[in-house]
C-alpha positions in Angstrom: -8.8 14.2 -2.9 -5.9 16.7 -3.0 -4.5 18.0 -6.3 -1.8 15.3 -6.0 -2.3 11.8 -4.7 -0.8 10.7 -1.3 0.4 7.1 -1.4 1.5 5.3 1.7 3.9 2.3 1.2 4.5 -0.1 4.0 7.2 -2.7 3.5 10.0 -3.9 5.8 12.3 -4.6 2.8 14.1 -1.4 1.7 14.6 -2.5 -1.9 10.9 -3.4 -2.3 9.8 -0.1 -0.7 12.2 1.9 -2.9 11.0 0.1 -6.0 7.3 0.7 -5.2 8.2 4.4 -4.5 9.8 4.7 -8.0 6.8 3.0 -9.6 4.4 5.4 -7.8 6.5 8.4 -8.9 6.3 7.3 -12.5 2.6 6.6 -12.3 1.7 9.8 -10.5 4.3 12.4 -11.3 3.2 14.8 -8.5 2.7 12.1 -5.9 3.3 12.7 -2.2 4.8 9.5 -0.7 4.9 8.3 2.8 7.2 5.3 3.4 7.0 3.0 6.4 9.2 0.1 7.6 6.4 -1.8 9.2 2.6 -1.8 9.9 2.9 0.2 13.1 4.8 3.1 11.4 2.3 2.9 8.5 -0.6 3.3 10.9 1.0 6.3 12.6 1.7 7.9 9.2 -1.9 7.4 8.2 -3.2 8.9 11.4 -0.9 11.9 10.9 -1.8 12.3 7.2 -4.4 10.0 5.7 -3.4 8.5 2.3 -5.4 8.2 -0.9 -3.9 4.8 -1.6 -2.1 2.2 0.6 0.3 -0.4 -0.6 1.3 -2.8 2.1 3.3 -6.0 2.5 1.8 -8.8 4.4 4.8 -10.1 6.4 6.1 -7.2 8.5 7.4 -6.8 12.1 5.4 -5.2 14.9 2.1 -5.1 12.9 1.6 -7.3 9.9 -0.3 -6.3 6.8 -3.5 -8.0 7.8 -3.6 -6.2 11.2 -2.7 -3.0 9.4 -5.6 -3.4 7.0 -8.0 -4.1 9.9 -6.8 -1.0 11.7 -7.0 1.2 8.6 -10.5 0.0 7.9 -11.6 1.2 11.3 -10.3 4.6 10.3 -11.4 4.7 6.7 -13.7 2.5 4.8 -12.9 4.1 1.4 -9.1 4.2 1.1 -8.0 1.7 -1.5 -5.6 -0.9 0.0 -3.4 -3.2 -2.0 -1.7 -6.2 -0.3 1.6 -7.3 -1.7 2.7 -10.8 -0.7 4.5 -13.9 -1.9 1.6 -16.0 -0.8 -1.6 -15.3 -2.8 -3.6 -17.8 -0.6 -3.1 -15.5 2.4 -4.0 -12.4 0.5 -7.2 -13.9 -0.8 -8.3 -14.5 2.8 -7.7 -11.0 4.1 -10.9 -9.0 4.2 -10.7 -5.3 3.6 -8.2 -5.2 0.8 -9.2 -4.0 -2.7 -6.5 -5.9 -4.6 -3.4 -7.9 -4.1 -0.2 -8.3 -6.0 1.9 -11.4 -5.8 5.7 -11.2 -5.4 7.7 -11.2 -7.5 5.9 -8.5 -9.5 6.4 -6.4 -12.5 6.2 -2.6 -12.5 3.4 -2.6 -15.1 1.3 -5.0 -13.0 1.6 -2.6 -10.1 0.7 0.4 -12.3 -2.4 -1.4 -13.7 -3.7 -2.3 -10.2 -3.1 1.1 -8.6 -4.5 3.2 -11.5 -7.6 1.1 -11.5 -8.1 2.0 -7.8 -6.8 5.6 -8.0 -7.0 6.9 -11.5 -4.2 9.4 -12.3 
């Protein structure tokens, strides 16, 4: 891992993506963030610069979170992936994720999940 973590956030909702970015910046003060509007942009970003942690929404255009997870797992079996969704039933059925967070979420909940997977 680099001296600072690289976190990739994929969410089609600007407010959620921005909130997650702020939470990551508070959790990892020297974090490098890559932000994507959808799964396809996230996959391109990962191919360009693989992340140490991926936070992805489930319901996104062009490539949903489940398809993104599957594509990421073909590239990296070890990167921690956190699914964020309003539907925990869907998240529980997706293979390849390390954890999921149910919307609406609290910042502390996100911090607890991500620091368990990628200690600061």
